[in-house]
C-alpha beads as a LAMMPS data file, in Angstrom:
LAMMPS data file: protein, C-alpha beads

374 atoms
373 bonds

1 atom types
1 bond types

-500.0 500.0 xlo xhi
-500.0 500.0 ylo yhi
-500.0 500.0 zlo zhi

Masses

1 110.0

Atoms # bond

1 1 1 209.398 -233.246 221.726
2 1 1 212.782 -234.640 219.508
3 1 1 210.300 -236.126 217.192
4 1 1 208.957 -232.329 216.639
5 1 1 211.958 -230.991 216.180
6 1 1 213.060 -233.521 213.470
7 1 1 210.193 -232.771 211.352
8 1 1 210.162 -229.089 211.856
9 1 1 213.641 -229.035 210.750
10 1 1 212.746 -231.222 207.864
11 1 1 210.338 -228.969 206.980
12 1 1 212.828 -225.950 207.157
13 1 1 216.118 -227.446 205.522
14 1 1 214.204 -226.513 202.173
15 1 1 214.246 -222.712 203.107
16 1 1 217.945 -222.629 203.903
17 1 1 219.528 -221.834 200.334
18 1 1 216.600 -218.971 200.517
19 1 1 216.831 -217.473 203.922
20 1 1 218.099 -214.109 202.814
21 1 1 215.114 -213.604 200.808
22 1 1 212.819 -214.751 202.744
23 1 1 214.432 -212.209 205.462
24 1 1 214.052 -209.569 203.185
25 1 1 210.217 -210.314 202.130
26 1 1 209.861 -210.537 206.684
27 1 1 211.627 -207.249 207.022
28 1 1 209.993 -205.621 203.855
29 1 1 206.359 -206.698 205.197
30 1 1 206.821 -205.614 208.758
31 1 1 208.589 -202.413 208.074
32 1 1 205.601 -201.914 205.773
33 1 1 203.146 -202.600 208.378
34 1 1 204.489 -200.629 210.579
35 1 1 204.242 -197.706 208.150
36 1 1 200.481 -198.358 207.651
37 1 1 199.713 -198.727 211.264
38 1 1 201.187 -195.059 211.520
39 1 1 198.934 -193.475 208.561
40 1 1 196.265 -195.221 210.432
41 1 1 196.962 -193.911 214.132
42 1 1 197.035 -190.324 212.289
43 1 1 193.819 -187.740 213.207
44 1 1 193.702 -187.906 209.188
45 1 1 191.520 -190.102 207.549
46 1 1 193.535 -192.900 205.389
47 1 1 192.104 -192.989 201.447
48 1 1 193.577 -195.484 199.484
49 1 1 196.484 -194.106 197.392
50 1 1 198.414 -193.302 200.611
51 1 1 197.953 -197.014 201.421
52 1 1 199.087 -197.546 197.969
53 1 1 202.465 -195.745 198.387
54 1 1 203.184 -197.042 201.291
55 1 1 203.097 -200.794 200.067
56 1 1 204.991 -199.897 196.994
57 1 1 207.591 -197.952 199.169
58 1 1 208.015 -200.930 201.642
59 1 1 208.083 -203.793 198.415
60 1 1 211.160 -201.559 197.426
61 1 1 213.083 -202.821 200.335
62 1 1 213.199 -206.479 198.772
63 1 1 215.884 -204.468 196.639
64 1 1 217.765 -203.660 199.353
65 1 1 220.746 -205.877 199.103
66 1 1 221.231 -205.297 195.201
67 1 1 220.584 -201.650 194.874
68 1 1 220.685 -199.622 198.282
69 1 1 221.406 -196.040 197.168
70 1 1 218.199 -197.109 194.262
71 1 1 215.772 -198.180 197.389
72 1 1 216.903 -195.111 199.669
73 1 1 215.543 -193.136 197.310
74 1 1 212.525 -194.872 196.590
75 1 1 212.091 -194.623 200.364
76 1 1 212.822 -190.878 200.476
77 1 1 210.760 -190.281 197.157
78 1 1 207.366 -192.149 198.880
79 1 1 207.944 -190.368 202.090
80 1 1 207.842 -187.095 199.895
81 1 1 204.522 -188.437 198.414
82 1 1 202.778 -189.061 201.477
83 1 1 203.684 -185.645 203.015
84 1 1 202.478 -183.904 199.800
85 1 1 199.692 -185.944 200.313
86 1 1 199.255 -184.191 203.755
87 1 1 200.186 -187.553 205.930
88 1 1 202.895 -187.932 208.156
89 1 1 204.879 -191.571 207.702
90 1 1 206.966 -192.452 209.889
91 1 1 210.461 -192.667 208.277
92 1 1 210.802 -196.854 208.640
93 1 1 211.274 -197.668 205.143
94 1 1 214.364 -194.881 205.008
95 1 1 216.000 -196.080 208.286
96 1 1 216.105 -199.433 207.169
97 1 1 217.849 -198.843 203.712
98 1 1 219.659 -196.690 206.009
99 1 1 220.998 -200.067 208.203
100 1 1 221.455 -202.073 205.134
101 1 1 223.549 -199.466 202.998
102 1 1 226.030 -199.286 205.925
103 1 1 226.008 -202.567 206.310
104 1 1 226.175 -203.719 202.954
105 1 1 228.397 -200.979 201.097
106 1 1 231.881 -198.632 202.196
107 1 1 231.650 -196.566 204.712
108 1 1 232.516 -193.204 202.865
109 1 1 229.776 -194.247 200.276
110 1 1 226.776 -194.878 203.421
111 1 1 227.966 -191.494 205.764
112 1 1 227.763 -189.660 202.083
113 1 1 224.415 -190.719 201.698
114 1 1 223.436 -190.380 206.080
115 1 1 223.820 -186.750 205.860
116 1 1 221.001 -185.624 203.205
117 1 1 219.121 -188.292 204.424
118 1 1 219.106 -187.405 208.181
119 1 1 218.669 -183.467 206.868
120 1 1 215.428 -184.386 204.609
121 1 1 213.948 -186.888 207.163
122 1 1 214.358 -183.740 209.727
123 1 1 213.306 -180.751 207.704
124 1 1 209.766 -183.087 206.327
125 1 1 209.547 -183.428 209.684
126 1 1 209.269 -187.819 209.519
127 1 1 211.928 -188.772 211.891
128 1 1 214.863 -187.161 213.959
129 1 1 218.385 -187.125 213.240
130 1 1 218.572 -190.059 216.494
131 1 1 216.380 -192.265 214.982
132 1 1 218.726 -192.184 211.573
133 1 1 221.780 -192.106 212.917
134 1 1 221.034 -195.318 215.061
135 1 1 219.494 -197.104 211.962
136 1 1 222.884 -196.203 210.082
137 1 1 224.858 -196.988 213.303
138 1 1 223.234 -200.616 213.756
139 1 1 224.271 -201.079 209.841
140 1 1 227.799 -200.038 210.519
141 1 1 227.992 -202.664 213.673
142 1 1 226.492 -205.498 211.087
143 1 1 229.158 -204.791 208.710
144 1 1 231.364 -204.348 210.967
145 1 1 230.888 -207.715 212.905
146 1 1 230.667 -209.491 209.609
147 1 1 234.000 -208.495 208.723
148 1 1 235.398 -209.024 212.073
149 1 1 233.662 -212.996 211.740
150 1 1 235.344 -213.050 208.161
151 1 1 238.972 -212.553 209.230
152 1 1 238.510 -214.697 212.274
153 1 1 237.532 -217.433 209.323
154 1 1 240.320 -216.397 206.770
155 1 1 243.059 -216.764 210.153
156 1 1 241.457 -219.973 210.719
157 1 1 241.460 -221.175 207.352
158 1 1 245.300 -219.666 207.128
159 1 1 246.112 -221.245 210.389
160 1 1 244.819 -224.790 209.175
161 1 1 246.767 -224.350 205.833
162 1 1 249.941 -224.229 207.560
163 1 1 249.186 -226.398 209.725
164 1 1 248.639 -229.131 207.058
165 1 1 252.282 -227.536 205.868
166 1 1 254.156 -227.956 208.554
167 1 1 252.638 -231.705 208.958
168 1 1 253.768 -232.297 205.408
169 1 1 257.319 -230.481 205.960
170 1 1 257.755 -232.652 209.092
171 1 1 256.485 -236.101 207.244
172 1 1 258.861 -235.033 204.476
173 1 1 261.639 -234.667 206.794
174 1 1 260.973 -237.992 208.814
175 1 1 260.944 -239.923 205.583
176 1 1 263.865 -238.211 204.506
177 1 1 265.705 -238.898 208.033
178 1 1 264.305 -243.090 207.558
179 1 1 265.458 -243.351 204.279
180 1 1 269.301 -241.973 204.851
181 1 1 269.096 -244.620 207.927
182 1 1 268.217 -247.523 206.062
183 1 1 270.608 -246.704 203.197
184 1 1 273.274 -246.465 205.753
185 1 1 272.629 -249.613 207.461
186 1 1 272.058 -251.566 203.889
187 1 1 274.869 -250.146 202.464
188 1 1 276.993 -251.030 205.581
189 1 1 275.751 -254.528 205.567
190 1 1 275.222 -255.335 202.206
191 1 1 278.705 -254.463 201.280
192 1 1 280.842 -256.043 204.348
193 1 1 278.832 -259.594 203.659
194 1 1 279.616 -259.301 199.985
195 1 1 283.896 -258.493 200.582
196 1 1 283.676 -260.893 203.307
197 1 1 281.862 -263.501 201.305
198 1 1 284.609 -263.119 198.602
199 1 1 286.909 -263.029 200.692
200 1 1 285.662 -266.457 202.645
201 1 1 285.618 -267.859 199.084
202 1 1 288.957 -266.725 197.846
203 1 1 290.990 -268.086 200.723
204 1 1 288.448 -271.756 201.500
205 1 1 290.607 -274.160 199.043
206 1 1 293.627 -273.021 200.442
207 1 1 292.836 -272.123 204.493
208 1 1 289.278 -273.287 205.353
209 1 1 290.056 -272.144 209.519
210 1 1 290.314 -268.414 208.370
211 1 1 287.220 -268.789 205.677
212 1 1 285.700 -269.981 208.739
213 1 1 286.359 -266.756 210.748
214 1 1 285.768 -264.714 208.237
215 1 1 282.053 -265.611 208.088
216 1 1 281.595 -265.850 211.348
217 1 1 282.605 -262.028 211.218
218 1 1 280.317 -261.991 208.582
219 1 1 277.651 -263.230 210.101
220 1 1 277.967 -260.838 213.247
221 1 1 277.687 -257.776 211.168
222 1 1 274.794 -259.438 208.937
223 1 1 273.000 -259.523 212.531
224 1 1 274.106 -256.465 213.924
225 1 1 272.673 -254.797 210.869
226 1 1 269.694 -256.987 210.936
227 1 1 269.083 -255.540 214.546
228 1 1 269.606 -252.091 213.196
229 1 1 266.276 -252.825 210.534
230 1 1 264.048 -254.139 213.110
231 1 1 264.954 -250.433 215.522
232 1 1 264.403 -248.703 212.525
233 1 1 261.118 -250.217 211.166
234 1 1 260.251 -250.163 215.190
235 1 1 259.367 -246.665 214.330
236 1 1 257.298 -247.051 212.228
237 1 1 254.975 -248.983 213.984
238 1 1 253.031 -248.794 217.745
239 1 1 254.349 -248.900 220.550
240 1 1 252.843 -252.119 221.616
241 1 1 254.029 -254.004 218.450
242 1 1 256.699 -256.116 219.810
243 1 1 259.244 -254.357 217.871
244 1 1 262.963 -255.511 219.176
245 1 1 264.686 -252.243 220.564
246 1 1 268.450 -251.337 220.585
247 1 1 270.224 -247.985 221.148
248 1 1 271.075 -246.356 218.187
249 1 1 275.039 -246.325 217.413
250 1 1 277.342 -243.596 218.903
251 1 1 281.331 -242.660 218.950
252 1 1 281.923 -244.986 221.875
253 1 1 281.004 -247.662 219.175
254 1 1 283.406 -246.548 216.735
255 1 1 286.063 -248.440 217.528
256 1 1 284.748 -251.827 216.892
257 1 1 283.288 -250.375 213.454
258 1 1 286.898 -249.855 212.601
259 1 1 287.806 -253.248 213.706
260 1 1 285.164 -254.698 211.612
261 1 1 285.978 -252.895 208.426
262 1 1 289.630 -254.295 209.120
263 1 1 288.636 -257.722 209.949
264 1 1 286.963 -257.198 206.244
265 1 1 290.242 -256.821 204.952
266 1 1 290.706 -253.037 204.912
267 1 1 294.116 -251.597 206.413
268 1 1 292.300 -248.987 208.186
269 1 1 293.372 -247.681 211.686
270 1 1 291.794 -244.665 213.954
271 1 1 292.973 -241.530 215.397
272 1 1 291.123 -239.590 218.134
273 1 1 292.692 -236.043 219.097
274 1 1 291.367 -234.179 221.787
275 1 1 289.443 -234.921 224.857
276 1 1 286.966 -237.527 224.184
277 1 1 283.526 -236.809 225.689
278 1 1 279.923 -237.684 225.408
279 1 1 278.237 -235.850 222.944
280 1 1 274.366 -235.201 222.090
281 1 1 272.647 -238.203 220.739
282 1 1 272.083 -236.918 217.533
283 1 1 275.501 -235.620 217.231
284 1 1 277.175 -239.343 217.757
285 1 1 275.121 -240.731 215.566
286 1 1 275.399 -238.606 212.642
287 1 1 279.412 -238.483 213.118
288 1 1 278.868 -242.586 213.537
289 1 1 277.291 -242.507 209.900
290 1 1 279.329 -240.226 208.365
291 1 1 282.580 -242.492 208.766
292 1 1 280.379 -246.188 208.095
293 1 1 278.856 -244.577 205.055
294 1 1 283.047 -243.298 204.203
295 1 1 284.237 -246.373 205.445
296 1 1 281.634 -248.491 202.885
297 1 1 282.263 -246.405 199.587
298 1 1 286.097 -246.582 200.222
299 1 1 285.687 -250.492 200.615
300 1 1 283.237 -250.537 197.755
301 1 1 285.138 -248.159 194.797
302 1 1 288.984 -248.195 196.013
303 1 1 291.711 -251.193 196.673
304 1 1 293.565 -248.632 199.248
305 1 1 297.053 -249.585 201.119
306 1 1 295.961 -247.751 203.737
307 1 1 293.005 -245.732 205.044
308 1 1 293.054 -243.392 207.970
309 1 1 289.972 -242.461 210.167
310 1 1 290.863 -238.950 212.806
311 1 1 288.010 -238.033 214.806
312 1 1 289.373 -234.471 216.458
313 1 1 287.104 -233.254 219.945
314 1 1 287.399 -229.133 219.556
315 1 1 286.288 -226.915 222.213
316 1 1 283.335 -226.121 220.030
317 1 1 283.305 -228.502 217.309
318 1 1 284.139 -231.953 216.330
319 1 1 285.973 -233.111 213.018
320 1 1 286.111 -236.140 211.109
321 1 1 288.128 -237.213 208.354
322 1 1 288.297 -240.358 206.186
323 1 1 291.701 -240.505 203.783
324 1 1 292.826 -243.697 201.772
325 1 1 295.238 -243.760 199.000
326 1 1 293.201 -245.988 196.689
327 1 1 292.537 -245.401 192.597
328 1 1 288.953 -245.142 193.051
329 1 1 286.454 -242.396 193.359
330 1 1 283.069 -242.666 195.056
331 1 1 281.671 -239.711 193.965
332 1 1 281.613 -240.333 190.165
333 1 1 281.183 -244.255 190.180
334 1 1 278.604 -245.053 193.026
335 1 1 275.450 -243.393 191.212
336 1 1 273.772 -243.245 195.002
337 1 1 273.104 -241.528 197.840
338 1 1 275.951 -241.867 200.036
339 1 1 277.769 -238.633 199.851
340 1 1 274.475 -236.744 199.254
341 1 1 273.342 -238.478 202.649
342 1 1 276.629 -237.726 204.600
343 1 1 275.814 -234.164 203.755
344 1 1 272.440 -234.583 204.781
345 1 1 273.605 -235.481 208.091
346 1 1 276.250 -232.840 208.612
347 1 1 274.289 -230.230 207.085
348 1 1 271.160 -231.199 209.596
349 1 1 273.598 -231.361 213.028
350 1 1 274.493 -227.487 211.514
351 1 1 278.027 -228.672 210.242
352 1 1 279.300 -229.788 206.742
353 1 1 281.593 -231.925 204.584
354 1 1 283.553 -231.938 201.861
355 1 1 284.542 -234.880 200.161
356 1 1 286.755 -235.031 197.136
357 1 1 289.534 -236.302 194.983
358 1 1 293.763 -235.472 196.708
359 1 1 296.978 -236.786 195.303
360 1 1 297.459 -240.299 195.158
361 1 1 293.448 -241.178 196.939
362 1 1 289.849 -239.572 198.217
363 1 1 289.503 -237.455 201.038
364 1 1 286.788 -237.185 203.017
365 1 1 286.683 -234.247 205.874
366 1 1 283.573 -233.159 207.984
367 1 1 283.189 -230.552 211.071
368 1 1 279.999 -230.862 213.428
369 1 1 279.446 -228.333 215.616
370 1 1 279.221 -229.279 220.149
371 1 1 278.618 -227.851 222.698
372 1 1 278.176 -228.595 226.122
373 1 1 279.142 -232.381 227.687
374 1 1 275.919 -234.261 228.321

Bonds

1 1 1 2
2 1 2 3
3 1 3 4
4 1 4 5
5 1 5 6
6 1 6 7
7 1 7 8
8 1 8 9
9 1 9 10
10 1 10 11
11 1 11 12
12 1 12 13
13 1 13 14
14 1 14 15
15 1 15 16
16 1 16 17
17 1 17 18
18 1 18 19
19 1 19 20
20 1 20 21
21 1 21 22
22 1 22 23
23 1 23 24
24 1 24 25
25 1 25 26
26 1 26 27
27 1 27 28
28 1 28 29
29 1 29 30
30 1 30 31
31 1 31 32
32 1 32 33
33 1 33 34
34 1 34 35
35 1 35 36
36 1 36 37
37 1 37 38
38 1 38 39
39 1 39 40
40 1 40 41
41 1 41 42
42 1 42 43
43 1 43 44
44 1 44 45
45 1 45 46
46 1 46 47
47 1 47 48
48 1 48 49
49 1 49 50
50 1 50 51
51 1 51 52
52 1 52 53
53 1 53 54
54 1 54 55
55 1 55 56
56 1 56 57
57 1 57 58
58 1 58 59
59 1 59 60
60 1 60 61
61 1 61 62
62 1 62 63
63 1 63 64
64 1 64 65
65 1 65 66
66 1 66 67
67 1 67 68
68 1 68 69
69 1 69 70
70 1 70 71
71 1 71 72
72 1 72 73
73 1 73 74
74 1 74 75
75 1 75 76
76 1 76 77
77 1 77 78
78 1 78 79
79 1 79 80
80 1 80 81
81 1 81 82
82 1 82 83
83 1 83 84
84 1 84 85
85 1 85 86
86 1 86 87
87 1 87 88
88 1 88 89
89 1 89 90
90 1 90 91
91 1 91 92
92 1 92 93
93 1 93 94
94 1 94 95
95 1 95 96
96 1 96 97
97 1 97 98
98 1 98 99
99 1 99 100
100 1 100 101
101 1 101 102
102 1 102 103
103 1 103 104
104 1 104 105
105 1 105 106
106 1 106 107
107 1 107 108
108 1 108 109
109 1 109 110
110 1 110 111
111 1 111 112
112 1 112 113
113 1 113 114
114 1 114 115
115 1 115 116
116 1 116 117
117 1 117 118
118 1 118 119
119 1 119 120
120 1 120 121
121 1 121 122
122 1 122 123
123 1 123 124
124 1 124 125
125 1 125 126
126 1 126 127
127 1 127 128
128 1 128 129
129 1 129 130
130 1 130 131
131 1 131 132
132 1 132 133
133 1 133 134
134 1 134 135
135 1 135 136
136 1 136 137
137 1 137 138
138 1 138 139
139 1 139 140
140 1 140 141
141 1 141 142
142 1 142 143
143 1 143 144
144 1 144 145
145 1 145 146
146 1 146 147
147 1 147 148
148 1 148 149
149 1 149 150
150 1 150 151
151 1 151 152
152 1 152 153
153 1 153 154
154 1 154 155
155 1 155 156
156 1 156 157
157 1 157 158
158 1 158 159
159 1 159 160
160 1 160 161
161 1 161 162
162 1 162 163
163 1 163 164
164 1 164 165
165 1 165 166
166 1 166 167
167 1 167 168
168 1 168 169
169 1 169 170
170 1 170 171
171 1 171 172
172 1 172 173
173 1 173 174
174 1 174 175
175 1 175 176
176 1 176 177
177 1 177 178
178 1 178 179
179 1 179 180
180 1 180 181
181 1 181 182
182 1 182 183
183 1 183 184
184 1 184 185
185 1 185 186
186 1 186 187
187 1 187 188
188 1 188 189
189 1 189 190
190 1 190 191
191 1 191 192
192 1 192 193
193 1 193 194
194 1 194 195
195 1 195 196
196 1 196 197
197 1 197 198
198 1 198 199
199 1 199 200
200 1 200 201
201 1 201 202
202 1 202 203
203 1 203 204
204 1 204 205
205 1 205 206
206 1 206 207
207 1 207 208
208 1 208 209
209 1 209 210
210 1 210 211
211 1 211 212
212 1 212 213
213 1 213 214
214 1 214 215
215 1 215 216
216 1 216 217
217 1 217 218
218 1 218 219
219 1 219 220
220 1 220 221
221 1 221 222
222 1 222 223
223 1 223 224
224 1 224 225
225 1 225 226
226 1 226 227
227 1 227 228
228 1 228 229
229 1 229 230
230 1 230 231
231 1 231 232
232 1 232 233
233 1 233 234
234 1 234 235
235 1 235 236
236 1 236 237
237 1 237 238
238 1 238 239
239 1 239 240
240 1 240 241
241 1 241 242
242 1 242 243
243 1 243 244
244 1 244 245
245 1 245 246
246 1 246 247
247 1 247 248
248 1 248 249
249 1 249 250
250 1 250 251
251 1 251 252
252 1 252 253
253 1 253 254
254 1 254 255
255 1 255 256
256 1 256 257
257 1 257 258
258 1 258 259
259 1 259 260
260 1 260 261
261 1 261 262
262 1 262 263
263 1 263 264
264 1 264 265
265 1 265 266
266 1 266 267
267 1 267 268
268 1 268 269
269 1 269 270
270 1 270 271
271 1 271 272
272 1 272 273
273 1 273 274
274 1 274 275
275 1 275 276
276 1 276 277
277 1 277 278
278 1 278 279
279 1 279 280
280 1 280 281
281 1 281 282
282 1 282 283
283 1 283 284
284 1 284 285
285 1 285 286
286 1 286 287
287 1 287 288
288 1 288 289
289 1 289 290
290 1 290 291
291 1 291 292
292 1 292 293
293 1 293 294
294 1 294 295
295 1 295 296
296 1 296 297
297 1 297 298
298 1 298 299
299 1 299 300
300 1 300 301
301 1 301 302
302 1 302 303
303 1 303 304
304 1 304 305
305 1 305 306
306 1 306 307
307 1 307 308
308 1 308 309
309 1 309 310
310 1 310 311
311 1 311 312
312 1 312 313
313 1 313 314
314 1 314 315
315 1 315 316
316 1 316 317
317 1 317 318
318 1 318 319
319 1 319 320
320 1 320 321
321 1 321 322
322 1 322 323
323 1 323 324
324 1 324 325
325 1 325 326
326 1 326 327
327 1 327 328
328 1 328 329
329 1 329 330
330 1 330 331
331 1 331 332
332 1 332 333
333 1 333 334
334 1 334 335
335 1 335 336
336 1 336 337
337 1 337 338
338 1 338 339
339 1 339 340
340 1 340 341
341 1 341 342
342 1 342 343
343 1 343 344
344 1 344 345
345 1 345 346
346 1 346 347
347 1 347 348
348 1 348 349
349 1 349 350
350 1 350 351
351 1 351 352
352 1 352 353
353 1 353 354
354 1 354 355
355 1 355 356
356 1 356 357
357 1 357 358
358 1 358 359
359 1 359 360
360 1 360 361
361 1 361 362
362 1 362 363
363 1 363 364
364 1 364 365
365 1 365 366
366 1 366 367
367 1 367 368
368 1 368 369
369 1 369 370
370 1 370 371
371 1 371 372
372 1 372 373
373 1 373 374
């Protein structure tokens, strides 16, 4: 049975592109056969001429898709010839053409053609109005059904495009987030390591003990940054890849971060005002990364005598301030994405960030909206 179906399908496949033409041919032959049958069912003897007229009229149905109005006129003319010859045609070609006209043309055009055709077929005693209206209604239903199906297909295609666009936007946001996270980690780690190694090299001839302690702190900072990189890279792997997971940094670790910069030689202090409380994980990560990047910029581009990090917990917002009295300008000298990344982090969290030169130093201020305690 399966072999027979496969063979039948193989034979029908070449005919698929010509399916419409084959259907029109079958429809024309059927309507012609019915009309010829109606002629022979009448009591009047059937000659060659009425059969020829009926066949020619049925043959015009082959053009019903391209010119339905012309075919309708030909069908009515053929019926008129048969009536003039004294025969009683069934009106099949005219009814079929009415259905095709309602299916393929605008509703107003098909209704305008239906009324005179229906009256003509009734007055010529060819077929009653319900038959004509039925043929037109069938074609109108087919048109409505086709348009409905096309609308569903268009809607599905639109939804598919929108879903692809949303997937691309989400992927771009994810790539941007990962790039921003990698930038913060690498910039912090490399800067602290570089400053620490330089400091250790400078004091190595005079105070090896201080140099060794500095290198130990550099080693600890590098290990922490390596763990952070493993965590970020683990997000890009499958869950069973064995990636080393580590909690994301939070504001609880801010004092440790400031201590690391202080150990690297930066005169920095941390001030916390307001009632400190746990915040959403994403908000705490954004605040931590903003402070980390601001301190990294200070370490790379200025030579301050005092750096102050201030956290102010308000009822509805968290205010961050990093102020130094150095002479550098991270905005013009960095040439990277540090300040841009800080602004993006603040914007994603629903806040804003400002970085500018002030008298005798540089100031970074940011505010982030906070909700209830989590």
